[in-house]
C-alpha positions as CSV (number, residue, x, y, z in Angstrom):
1,X,3.6,1.6,-14.9
2,X,0.6,0.3,-16.8
3,X,-0.7,-2.4,-16.9
4,X,0.6,-3.0,-13.3
5,X,-1.7,-2.1,-10.4
6,X,-0.5,-0.3,-7.3
7,X,1.5,2.9,-6.8
8,X,4.8,3.1,-8.4
9,X,8.0,5.2,-8.2
10,X,9.7,4.5,-11.5
11,X,10.2,0.7,-11.7
12,X,9.6,0.2,-7.9
13,X,6.3,-0.5,-6.3
14,X,5.5,1.7,-3.3
15,X,1.9,0.4,-2.6
16,X,0.3,-2.9,-3.6
17,X,-3.5,-2.9,-4.3
18,X,-5.4,-6.1,-4.6
19,X,-8.8,-7.7,-5.0
20,X,-9.5,-11.4,-4.4
21,X,-12.7,-13.2,-5.4
22,X,-13.5,-16.7,-4.3
23,X,-16.1,-18.9,-2.6
24,X,-18.7,-16.1,-3.2
25,X,-16.6,-13.7,-1.1
26,X,-14.8,-10.6,-2.3
27,X,-11.9,-9.1,-0.3
28,X,-9.7,-6.2,-1.1
29,X,-6.8,-4.4,0.5
30,X,-3.6,-2.4,0.1
31,X,-0.2,-2.3,1.5
32,X,1.6,1.0,1.6
33,X,5.3,0.6,2.4
34,X,6.2,3.2,4.9
35,X,9.3,2.0,6.8
36,X,9.4,-1.5,5.5
37,X,12.6,-3.6,5.7
38,X,13.1,-3.9,1.9
39,X,15.8,-6.6,2.3
40,X,13.0,-9.2,2.6
41,X,12.1,-8.6,-1.0
42,X,15.6,-9.7,-2.1
43,X,14.4,-13.3,-1.6
44,X,11.3,-13.3,-3.7
45,X,9.8,-11.9,-6.9
46,X,7.4,-9.3,-5.4
47,X,3.9,-9.6,-6.9
48,X,5.3,-12.0,-9.4
49,X,6.8,-9.2,-11.4
50,X,10.3,-10.0,-12.5
51,X,12.7,-7.1,-13.0
52,X,10.6,-4.7,-10.9
53,X,11.6,-3.5,-7.5
54,X,9.9,-2.5,-4.2
55,X,10.4,0.8,-2.4
56,X,9.1,2.6,0.7
57,X,8.2,6.1,1.7
58,X,11.2,6.1,4.1
59,X,13.6,5.1,1.3
60,X,12.2,7.6,-1.2
61,X,12.2,10.5,1.2
62,X,15.5,9.6,2.9
63,X,14.0,9.8,6.3
64,X,12.1,7.5,8.6
65,X,8.4,7.6,7.9
66,X,6.3,5.7,10.4
67,X,2.9,4.2,9.7
68,X,1.3,6.4,12.4
69,X,2.7,9.5,10.6
70,X,0.8,8.7,7.4
71,X,-2.3,7.0,8.7
72,X,-4.5,10.1,9.3
73,X,-3.7,11.9,6.1
74,X,-4.1,8.7,4.2
75,X,-7.6,8.1,5.7
76,X,-8.6,11.7,5.1
77,X,-7.6,11.5,1.5
78,X,-9.4,8.1,1.1
79,X,-12.7,9.7,2.5
80,X,-12.3,12.6,0.1
81,X,-11.6,10.5,-3.0
82,X,-14.4,8.0,-2.3
83,X,-16.8,10.5,-0.8
84,X,-17.4,8.3,2.2
85,X,-17.1,8.4,6.0
86,X,-14.9,5.8,7.6
87,X,-15.9,4.3,10.9
88,X,-13.3,2.7,13.2
89,X,-14.1,-0.6,14.9
90,X,-12.9,1.2,18.1
91,X,-15.6,3.8,17.8
92,X,-18.6,3.2,20.2
93,X,-21.8,2.1,18.5
């Protein structure tokens, strides 16, 4: 929910999105919870947001969703949305 960044299912965060700037370097990333053990979040205040929860695709869909199951469709959507071509570090050249 605005103004919080990420992807939310109600009051629970499904995907964290972040940018860090420091020492003249900018880094960015995201964490999509596919089959994450959500019990680890019981010991912290995730993303510093009190009263908000964390969820996963597996929890929301009621079935195991492995990272390798969502990786290709995620990358395809990323390329479409950002009108780009992704290159794997495993690709020759």
